[in-house]
C-alpha positions in Angstrom: -24.5 -21.2 27.4 -21.5 -19.7 29.2 -19.6 -17.3 27.0 -16.3 -19.2 27.4 -17.9 -22.5 26.4 -19.6 -20.8 23.4 -16.2 -19.5 22.4 -14.5 -22.9 22.7 -17.3 -24.4 20.6 -16.6 -21.8 17.9 -12.9 -22.7 17.9 -13.8 -26.4 17.7 -16.1 -26.0 14.8 -13.6 -23.8 13.0 -10.8 -26.4 13.4 -13.0 -29.2 12.4 -14.1 -27.4 9.2 -10.5 -26.6 8.3 -9.5 -30.2 8.9 -12.3 -31.4 6.7 -11.2 -29.4 3.6 -7.5 -29.6 4.2 -6.9 -32.7 2.2 -9.2 -32.2 -0.8 -8.4 -28.5 -1.2 -4.7 -29.0 -0.7 -4.6 -31.8 -3.2 -6.7 -29.9 -5.7 -4.3 -26.9 -5.6 -1.4 -29.3 -6.0 -3.1 -30.7 -9.2 -3.9 -27.2 -10.5 -0.3 -26.1 -10.3 1.3 -29.3 -11.6 -1.0 -30.1 -14.4 0.3 -29.8 -18.0 -3.2 -29.4 -19.5 -4.9 -26.0 -20.1 -8.7 -25.5 -20.1 -10.4 -23.8 -23.0 -11.0 -20.6 -21.1 -7.3 -20.5 -20.1 -6.3 -21.1 -23.7 -8.4 -18.2 -24.8 -6.8 -15.9 -22.2 -3.3 -17.0 -23.2 -4.1 -16.4 -26.9 -5.6 -12.9 -26.1 -2.5 -11.8 -24.2 0.0 -13.6 -26.5 1.5 -15.9 -23.9 2.9 -19.3 -24.7 1.6 -21.4 -21.8 4.0 -24.3 -22.5 7.1 -22.1 -22.1 8.8 -21.7 -18.8 10.8 -18.9 -17.2 14.0 -18.2 -15.3 13.6 -16.6 -11.9 14.5 -13.2 -13.2 11.9 -13.4 -16.0 9.3 -14.7 -13.5 10.1 -11.7 -11.2 9.8 -9.3 -14.2 6.3 -10.7 -14.8 5.2 -10.2 -11.2 6.6 -6.6 -11.1 5.3 -5.7 -14.6 1.8 -7.0 -14.0 1.6 -5.3 -10.6 2.8 -2.0 -12.0 0.2 -2.0 -14.8 -2.4 -2.9 -12.2 -1.5 0.1 -10.1 -1.8 2.4 -13.1 -5.1 0.9 -14.2 -6.6 1.1 -10.7 -5.3 4.7 -10.2 -6.9 5.9 -13.4 -10.1 4.1 -12.7 -10.5 6.0 -9.5 -9.6 9.3 -11.0 -12.1 8.8 -13.8 -14.9 7.6 -11.5 -17.4 10.4 -12.6 -17.3 8.9 -16.2 -18.3 5.4 -15.0 -21.8 4.0 -14.2 -22.9 3.6 -10.6 -20.7 6.5 -9.4 -23.7 8.1 -7.6 -22.1 11.5 -7.9 -19.2 10.6 -5.6 -16.7 12.3 -7.8 -13.1 11.6 -8.7 -10.9 10.2 -5.9 -8.2 12.7 -4.8 -4.8 11.9 -6.4 -3.0 11.0 -3.1 -5.8 8.8 -2.0 -6.1 7.2 -5.4 -2.4 6.4 -5.4 -2.6 4.9 -1.9 -5.6 2.9 -2.7 -4.1 1.5 -6.0 -0.9 0.5 -4.3 -2.9 -0.9 -1.3 -5.1 -3.2 -3.3 -2.5 -4.4 -5.8 -0.1 -5.4 -3.0 -2.9 -7.4 -1.3 -2.9 -4.9 1.7 -6.3 -3.2 1.3 -5.4 -0.4 3.7 -8.3 2.0 3.6 -8.0 5.7 4.7 -11.4 6.6 3.2 -15.1 5.8 3.9 -16.0 3.4 1.0 -19.7 4.1 1.0 -19.0 7.8 0.5 -15.9 7.8 -1.8 -16.2 4.7 -4.0 -19.0 4.0 -6.6 -19.9 0.4 -7.4 -18.1 0.4 -10.7 -14.8 1.1 -9.1 -15.5 -1.4 -6.4 -16.4 -4.2 -8.8 -14.2 -3.5 -11.8 -11.2 -2.2 -9.9 -11.0 -3.3 -6.3 -12.7 -6.7 -6.5 -10.6 -7.7 -9.5 -7.4 -6.8 -7.6 -8.7 -8.9 -4.7 -8.5 -11.9 -7.1 -5.3 -11.2 -8.9 -3.2 -9.9 -6.0 -4.0 -13.2 -4.1 -3.2 -15.2 -7.3 0.2 -13.4 -7.5 1.0 -14.7 -4.0 0.0 -18.2 -5.0 2.2 -18.0 -8.1 5.3 -17.0 -6.1 4.7 -19.7 -3.5 4.5 -22.3 -6.3 7.7 -21.1 -7.9 9.5 -21.5 -4.6 8.1 -25.1 -4.2 9.4 -25.9 -7.7 12.8 -24.6 -6.6 12.8 -27.4 -4.0 11.4 -30.1 -6.2 13.4 -29.5 -9.4 17.0 -30.3 -10.1 19.7 -28.8 -12.3 17.4 -26.4 -14.1 17.0 -22.7 -14.4 13.2 -22.8 -15.0 10.5 -22.2 -12.4 7.3 -22.4 -14.4 5.4 -19.6 -16.1 4.1 -16.7 -14.1 1.2 -16.0 -16.4 0.0 -19.6 -16.3 0.2 -19.7 -12.5 -1.6 -16.4 -12.3 -4.5 -17.5 -14.5 -4.8 -20.9 -12.9 -4.8 -19.5 -9.4 -7.5 -17.1 -10.4 -9.8 -19.3 -12.5 -9.3 -22.7 -10.9 -8.8 -21.9 -7.2 -10.1 -18.5 -6.2 -13.0 -17.8 -8.5 -15.0 -21.1 -7.9 -14.4 -20.8 -4.2 -15.5 -17.2 -4.1 -18.6 -17.9 -6.1 -19.8 -20.6 -3.7 -18.8 -18.5 -0.7 -20.7 -15.5 -1.9 -23.9 -17.6 -2.3 -23.4 -18.9 1.2 -22.9 -15.5 2.7 -25.9 -14.2 0.7 -28.1 -17.0 2.1 -26.9 -16.1 5.7 -28.0 -12.5 5.3 -25.1 -10.5 3.8 -26.4 -7.7 1.5 -26.1 -7.8 -2.3 -27.4 -4.7 -4.0 -26.4 -2.3 -6.8 -28.4 0.5 -5.3 -26.6 3.3 -3.5 -28.8 3.2 -0.5 -32.3 3.0 0.9 -34.2 5.7 2.7 -36.1 4.8 5.9 -38.0 6.9 8.4 -36.9 6.4 12.0 -39.1 6.4 15.1 -38.4 10.1 15.5 -40.0 10.8 12.1 -36.7 11.8 10.5 -35.6 10.2 7.2 -32.3 8.4 7.1 -30.4 7.0 4.2 -28.7 3.6 4.8 -25.9 2.8 2.3 -26.2 -0.4 0.2 -23.6 -2.2 -1.9 -22.8 -5.6 -3.6 -21.3 -6.8 -0.3 -21.6 -10.6 -0.6 -19.5 -10.9 -3.7 -16.9 -8.5 -2.3 -16.9 -10.2 1.1 -16.2 -13.6 -0.3 -13.0 -12.8 -2.1 -11.9 -10.2 0.4 -11.6 -13.1 2.9 -10.6 -16.0 0.6 -7.8 -13.9 -0.9 -6.7 -12.6 2.5 -7.3 -9.1 1.2 -9.5 -7.5 3.9 -10.8 -4.3 2.4 -14.4 -3.6 3.4 -17.1 -2.3 1.1 -18.5 -0.5 4.2 -16.4 1.6 6.5 -17.0 -0.6 9.6 -15.7 -3.6 7.6 -16.8 -7.0 9.0 -18.3 -5.2 12.1 -21.0 -3.8 9.8 -24.3 -5.9 9.9 -24.6 -5.8 6.1 -21.1 -7.5 5.8 -21.3 -9.7 8.8 -24.8 -9.9 10.2 -24.7 -12.8 12.7 -22.4 -15.3 14.5 -22.8 -17.8 11.7 -21.5 -15.4 9.1 -18.7 -14.4 11.5 -17.6 -18.0 11.9 -17.8 -18.6 8.1 -15.7 -15.5 7.4 -13.0 -16.6 9.8 -13.0 -20.0 8.1 -12.7 -18.3 4.6 -9.7 -16.2 5.6 -7.8 -19.3 7.0 -8.8 -22.0 4.6 -6.4 -21.4 1.6 -3.2 -20.6 3.7 -3.9 -23.7 5.9 -4.6 -26.0 2.9 -1.5 -24.8 1.1 0.6 -26.8 3.6 -1.0 -30.0 2.2 -0.3 -28.7 -1.3 3.4 -28.3 -0.4 3.6 -31.8 1.1 2.0 -33.3 -1.9 4.2 -31.5 -4.4 7.5 -32.4 -2.6 6.4 -36.0 -2.3 6.4 -36.1 1.5 3.2 -34.9 3.2 4.8 -35.0 6.6 6.8 -31.9 5.5 3.5 -30.0 5.2 2.3 -31.3 8.5 5.3 -29.9 10.2 4.7 -26.4 8.7 1.1 -26.6 9.6 1.9 -27.6 13.2 4.2 -24.5 13.6 1.6 -22.2 12.1 -1.2 -23.7 14.2 0.8 -23.5 17.5 1.7 -19.8 17.0 -1.9 -19.0 15.9 -3.3 -20.8 19.0 -0.8 -19.2 21.3 -1.7 -15.7 20.2 -5.4 -16.5 20.3 -5.0 -17.5 24.0 -3.2 -14.3 24.7 -5.7 -12.0 23.0 -8.7 -13.8 24.4 -7.4 -13.8 27.9 -6.3 -10.2 27.8 -9.7 -9.1 26.5 -11.6 -11.2 29.0 -9.7 -9.9 32.0 -9.0 -6.4 30.9 -10.3 -3.1 32.3 -12.4 -2.6 29.1 -13.9 -6.1 28.5 -16.6 -5.0 26.0 -15.2 -1.8 24.6 -14.6 -2.1 20.8 -16.2 -5.5 20.5 -19.5 -6.2 18.7 -22.1 -7.5 21.1 -23.4 -9.8 18.4 -20.1 -11.7 18.6 -18.8 -11.0 22.1 -15.2 -11.3 23.3 -14.6 -14.8 22.0 -15.8 -14.0 18.5 -13.9 -10.8 18.4 -10.7 -12.4 19.7 -10.9 -15.3 17.3 -11.4 -12.9 14.3 -8.7 -10.5 15.5 -6.1 -13.3 15.9 -7.0 -14.9 12.5 -7.1 -11.6 10.5 -3.7 -10.5 11.8 -2.2 -14.0 11.7 -3.0 -13.9 8.0 -2.5 -10.9 5.8 -6.2 -10.2 5.7 -6.7 -7.1 7.8 -10.5 -7.3 7.9 -11.9 -6.6 11.3 -15.1 -7.2 13.3 -13.9 -5.3 16.3 -12.0 -2.1 17.0 -8.4 -3.2 17.6 -7.6 0.3 18.9 -10.0 -0.3 21.8 -8.4 -3.6 22.8 -6.5 -3.8 26.0 -2.7 -3.1 25.9 -1.9 -6.8 25.8 -4.8 -7.7 23.5 -3.8 -5.0 21.0 -0.2 -6.0 21.4 -1.1 -9.5 20.5 -2.6 -8.5 17.2 0.4 -6.3 16.5 2.9 -9.2 17.3 0.9 -11.5 15.0 1.8 -9.2 12.1 5.4 -8.8 13.2 5.9 -12.6 13.1 6.0 -11.9 9.3 2.8 -13.5 7.8 3.5 -17.1 9.0 0.6 -17.8 11.4 -0.6 -19.0 8.9 0.0 -16.0 6.7 -1.7 -14.9 3.5 -2.6 -16.7 0.3 0.7 -17.9 -1.0 2.7 -15.4 1.2 2.2 -17.6 4.3 3.7 -20.6 2.6 6.7 -18.9 1.0 7.4 -16.9 4.2 7.5 -20.0 6.4 9.6 -21.9 3.9 12.1 -19.0 3.9 12.2 -19.2 7.7 12.7 -22.9 7.4 15.9 -22.1 5.4 17.0 -19.7 8.2 16.3 -22.4 10.9 18.3 -25.0 9.0 21.1 -22.5 8.6 21.2 -21.9 12.3 21.1 -25.7 12.9 24.0 -26.1 10.6 26.0 -23.5 12.5 25.4 -25.4 15.7 26.6 -28.8 14.4 29.3 -27.5 12.1 28.1 -28.8 8.8 26.6 -27.4 5.6 22.9 -27.1 6.2 20.4 -28.9 3.9 16.6 -28.7 3.5 14.6 -31.0 1.3 17.7 -32.3 -0.4 19.1 -28.9 -1.3 22.3 -27.4 0.2 21.9 -24.0 1.7 25.0 -22.0 0.8 25.8 -18.3 0.8 23.5 -17.4 -2.1 20.5 -19.2 -0.6 20.9 -17.9 2.9 21.5 -14.3 1.6 18.3 -14.4 -0.4 16.4 -15.8 2.6 17.9 -13.2 4.9 16.9 -10.3 2.6 13.4 -11.7 2.4 13.1 -12.0 6.2 14.8 -8.6 7.1 13.0 -6.4 4.5 9.8 -6.2 6.6 11.5 -5.2 9.9 13.6 -2.6 8.2 10.6 -1.0 6.5 8.5 -1.1 9.6 11.1 0.4 12.0 12.4 3.0 9.5 8.9 4.1 8.5 7.6 4.4 12.1 10.8 6.0 13.2 10.7 8.7 10.5 7.0 9.4 11.2 7.7 9.9 14.9 10.4 12.4 14.1 7.9 14.6 12.3 6.1 16.4 15.1 3.9 18.4 12.7 2.6 15.2 11.1 2.3 13.2 14.3 0.6 16.1 16.1 -2.2 16.2 13.6 -2.6 12.4 13.2 -2.5 11.1 16.7 -5.6 11.1 18.9 -3.9 9.3 21.8 -0.7 10.3 23.7 1.9 8.1 25.3 2.4 4.4 24.9 -0.9 3.9 23.1 -0.1 6.6 20.6 3.3 4.9 19.8 1.4 1.6 19.4 -0.9 3.3 16.8 2.0 4.4 14.7 3.9 1.1 15.0 0.7 -0.8 14.1 0.1 1.4 11.0 3.6 0.7 9.6 3.5 -3.0 10.6 0.2 -3.3 8.9 1.3 -1.6 5.7 4.7 -3.4 5.5 3.2 -6.8 6.1 0.4 -6.1 3.6 -2.2 -6.6 6.3 -4.3 -3.5 6.1 -6.0 -3.3 9.5 -5.4 -0.3 11.7 -5.5 1.2 15.1 -8.2 3.7 14.2 -6.8 6.4 16.6 -4.3 7.3 14.0 -5.7 9.7 11.3 -3.5 8.6 8.3 -5.1 10.9 5.6 -2.3 13.5 5.2 -0.1 13.4 2.1 2.8 12.2 4.3 1.0 9.1 5.6 -0.7 8.3 2.3 2.7 8.4 0.6 4.9 6.8 3.2 2.5 4.0 3.9 2.1 3.4 0.2 5.9 3.1 -0.1 6.0 0.6 2.8 3.3 -1.5 1.1 5.4 -1.7 -2.1 8.7 -2.5 -0.4 7.1 -4.9 2.1 5.5 -6.8 -0.8 8.0 -6.8 -3.6 11.4 -7.0 -1.9 10.5 -10.4 -0.3 9.0 -11.6 -3.5 12.1 -10.9 -5.6 14.3 -12.4 -2.9 12.1 -15.5 -2.7 12.2 -16.0 -6.5 16.0 -15.6 -6.4 16.1 -18.3 -3.7 13.9 -20.5 -5.8 16.1 -20.1 -8.9 19.3 -20.9 -6.9 17.6 -24.0 -5.4 16.3 -25.3 -8.7 19.8 -25.1 -10.2 21.2 -27.5 -7.6 21.3 -31.3 -7.8 19.4 -33.1 -5.1 21.6 -34.3 -2.2 20.8 -37.7 -0.8 20.1 -38.0 2.9 22.9 -39.2 5.2 23.4 -40.0 8.8 24.2 -36.4 9.5 21.1 -35.0 7.8 18.7 -33.3 10.3 15.2 -34.8 9.9 12.6 -32.2 9.0 9.5 -34.2 9.6 9.5 -34.5 13.4 9.0 -32.4 16.5 12.6 -31.3 16.8 12.5 -29.4 13.5 9.1 -28.1 14.3 10.4 -26.7 17.6 13.5 -25.3 15.8 11.3 -23.6 13.2 8.9 -22.1 15.7 11.8 -20.9 17.9 13.4 -19.2 14.9 10.1 -17.3 14.1 9.8 -16.1 17.6 13.5 -15.3 18.0 13.7 -13.2 14.9 10.6 -11.2 15.9 11.7 -10.8 19.5 15.2 -9.6 18.7 13.9 -7.2 16.2 10.8 -5.7 17.8 11.0 -6.2 21.6 12.4 -2.7 22.2 9.6 -1.0 20.2 7.0 -3.3 21.8 8.3 -2.5 25.2 7.7 1.2 24.6 4.2 0.6 23.2 1.8 -2.2 24.0 3.9 -3.7 26.8 4.2 -0.4 28.6 0.5 0.2 28.1 -0.3 -3.2 29.5 1.8 -2.5 32.6 0.1 0.8 33.4 
C-alpha cells in the first residue's frame, strides 16, 4: 500500500474512533460533574480528608484549593525522589539530585512532564508508580476541575459559587480517568506494551556480549500518560521505544488516547450549557487548526531534505507527523519521533501548535477552558467592531471579564518570550547547552520555553537543559504558565456566575454558526501571529528558507 494512502487511512480510522466515543464519553463527563450523588468510595475519601462534598466554594476559595493541593503535591513528589534509596524497587539508583528533583516535581504536578533525565537510569519503580503516575492522574483532574468551574460560570446566574474543587478533583480521577486508564492499559498490554516490575533482563547478543535491557511497568504508565495529556515516558525514548509503542496499532491507539478526552469535552460543554451546537463550534475550530497543522507537518516532512531522519521506520512519516501534530496540539508532549530532526517547517509546525496556546484541541480540561477564554476575546473584538457590549452565552463581557481573559491569554506569551530572551542573553549557559548554531539553535531554545510554559513537555533534544539555570528557569516557566491562567480563568468564572443571564436580541451575534467559528479561529491565529511571528521568523522560518 502506498505510504500516503496508508497515512490517510490512519487519519480516517482515528477520526472515526473519536467520533464514535464523542457522544457517550462527552455525556458521561457531563453527568459526572453535574450529579448531586456521591459514590461510596468518594464518600470515604471526603470523610478521610474532612471535606463537606455538599458545600460549594467562591472562585477565590476554589483557586486556593487548586494552588494548595498543587503545592503539597510538589513537596511530596520532591521528597519522594530525594528519599528514593529508602523505597522498594529503587535498584540502587540513589537519590535524585536536588535541582533535578525540584524540576521533576514541578513538571509532573503542572501536567508538563518535562524530563531532563534518563528514566530507566534515574527513577526506580516506586517513584514512578507512587509519585509520577499518581500525578499523571491528579494533575489532569485539576485541569478538568478548572474547566468545569468555568462552564458553571456560564450556566449559573446571580451566585458566587462555582462548585467544590475537592469534589471535582475526586470525580475526575475516580469516575473519568481511572476507569479509562484501566481499560487502556489492558489494551496496550494485549498489543505488546511491556509491563514488568523487574529492573531489566540480560541477553547475550550475536557477538557473545551480555547486554542488559531495561524493563518497567510501562503499560499502566503509558495509558494515563496519554489519557491525561501528560507525556512523560517511563523510558528515555518515550513513545519511540518499542516497549512503550511496539507497532503501528499501538501508535494509532496512543494518538487516540491523547485526543479522546479533550475532543469529547466539547460535547460535555454543549450538554452542560444546554446547547450542543455551542460545543460543535468549538470542536470545529479545534479540528480545523489540528488538521491544518497536520497538513503542514506531513507535507514538510514528506518533501524535506531529510525525509526519514528522526522518524521511526515502524511508523514512517505519516505516523510520525500524526503523532507530532497531536502531541503538540494537546499538552501531552509524548513523542514517537525526534522533533529536533524534523525539517525547519515541520519542526516549526510543532512549535506553532504549542504557541496557539493549548487549543488544538488542548489538554485535559486546559483545552476547553483555553478555547472558551479565546471565545471571550473573540466576542470582545466583535463587540468593538459593531459598537455594542459583547455577550457570550447570555453573559455580558465587561471590563472585569475581558481583563481576566486577557491575563489568561497573555501570560503564556510573556513567560515564553521572557524566558527564552533571558536564556539567550546568558552566553555561558547557552554555549554549554546548545549543540546546534544559527536558526536551529534559536528554535531549540524557543521550543524549550514554549514547551515548559504551555505545560507540554516535549523538547528539541539538541538543547542540553540539565544545568541549574535551565532546571530552575524552566521550572518557573511551568509554574507561571500553569497557574496564572488557572487563577485568571477562575476569576473569570466567578465574575460570570455573579451576572444575570441576558436574553438574546436582534443585535446578539449568533455563536453556533460558521461566522463565529471563523471569528474564533481567526482570533486564535491572530494572537499567536502578532505575538510570535518575529521570533519564528528568526528560528524555524529562517531555517526553512535556507
